[in-house]
N, C-alpha and C positions, 0 to 999 in steps of 0.2 A: 632448699627443701628436699627432704629425703624422698626417693622414688615411691616408697610405700605410702607415704602421706599424700603424694600427688595422685596416686591411683584412688585412694580413699576420698580425696577431695573431688576428683572427677566423678566418682560414683555418686557422691552426695549431691553434686550439682545436677547430674543427669536425673536423679530420682526426684528432686524437687521440681525441676523444669518439666519433667514428664507428668508428674502428679498434678501440677497446676494446669498443664495443657489438657490432660484427660478430663479433669473436673470442669474446666471452663468450656470444653467442647460439649460435655454432657449437659451442663446447666443451660447453655445458650441454645441447645437444640440442634447444633451443627453435627453432633455425633450421636452415637447410640447411648441410651441411658445406662447401658452396661459399663460404660467408661467410668462411671462413678466408682464402681468397685475397684477398677484398676488405679484410679487416682488415690483412693484411700489406701490401697495396698502399697503404693509408692511412698506415701507419707509414713505409714507404719514401718516400712523397711528403712526409711531414712532415720526415723527415731530409734530404731533398733541399732543402726550403725553408730549413732551418736552415744547411746547408753551402754551397749554391750561390748564385752571384750571378745577376743577371738574364741570362736566355738564352731562346732560342726553345724548346729542349727542355723547360725547366722549366715554361714556360707551357703547353705541350702536355700535359705530365704532370699538372699541376694541373687543367686543364680536363677531361681524360679521367677522372681520379679523381673530380672533383666531379660529373661527369655520371653515372658509375656509382653514386655515392652517392645522387644524386637518384632514379635509377631504383629502387634498392633501397628507399629511404624511401617512395616512392610505392607500390611493391608491398606492402611491409609494412603501410603504412597501409590499403591496400585490403583486405588479409587481416584486419586488425583490425576494419575496418568491417563485413566480413561476419560476424565473430563478434559484433559489437554487435547485429546484427539477430536473432541467435539468442538471446543472453542478455545481460543488462545487469549484468555483473560488473565489478569494478574493474580487472582486468588488461587486457581489451580497450580500456577507456576510456583508461587510462594509455598503453598502446601506441599507440593511435590519435593521442593528443595529442603524444606524443614524435615519432612519425613525421611528423605534420603540421608541427611546428616545424622538424624537421630538413630536410624538403623545402623549406619556405619559405626557410630560411637558405641552402640550396644554390642555389635559384633566384636569390636576390638576389646571391649571390657569383658565380655564373656570368655573370649579366648585367653585373655591375660589372666583372669581369675581362675580359669580352669587349669591353666599351666602352672600358676603359682598362687595357690590359695592363701599362703601366708601373707600376701600383700593386703589382704582384707583387714588385717589387724593394724590398729593405730599405734600399738605398743611394740617395741622391739621384741623379737622372740627370745625366750630365755636361752642362755648359753648352756651347752652341755659341759660336763666336767672336763672333757678333753679340750674343748675350745677355751675354757678358763685356764687350763695349764699352758696352752700354746700362747695365750695373750700375756701371761706372766713372764714368759721367756723372752 
């Protein structure tokens, strides 16, 4: 599998997992009702990555969604850490670990897409005329 496709697959998995997580937390009452908006935005961004081709607005949408997910994961992790200081039960430990993993994944994804925005495209980038001449030789 090509690296570009792996990054895109990782992005799509993270978006669907985060979207479902935020929606389920909001619906069950475990999180803020404002998480509904984040869950919907994740799903919309996922659909945009499935249907759109490489464009500047898609990169902006993915970066904004990833940044908001990072902020939410960090905040949720902080809240779980505060619960860990009060009691050592399984729920805060699991929540803290999930939020930590989510935050790390989104940090890596944001840095990777910021450094190489062309990896967001599922299609190979078109070759320039110079590259075509070199490949013929």
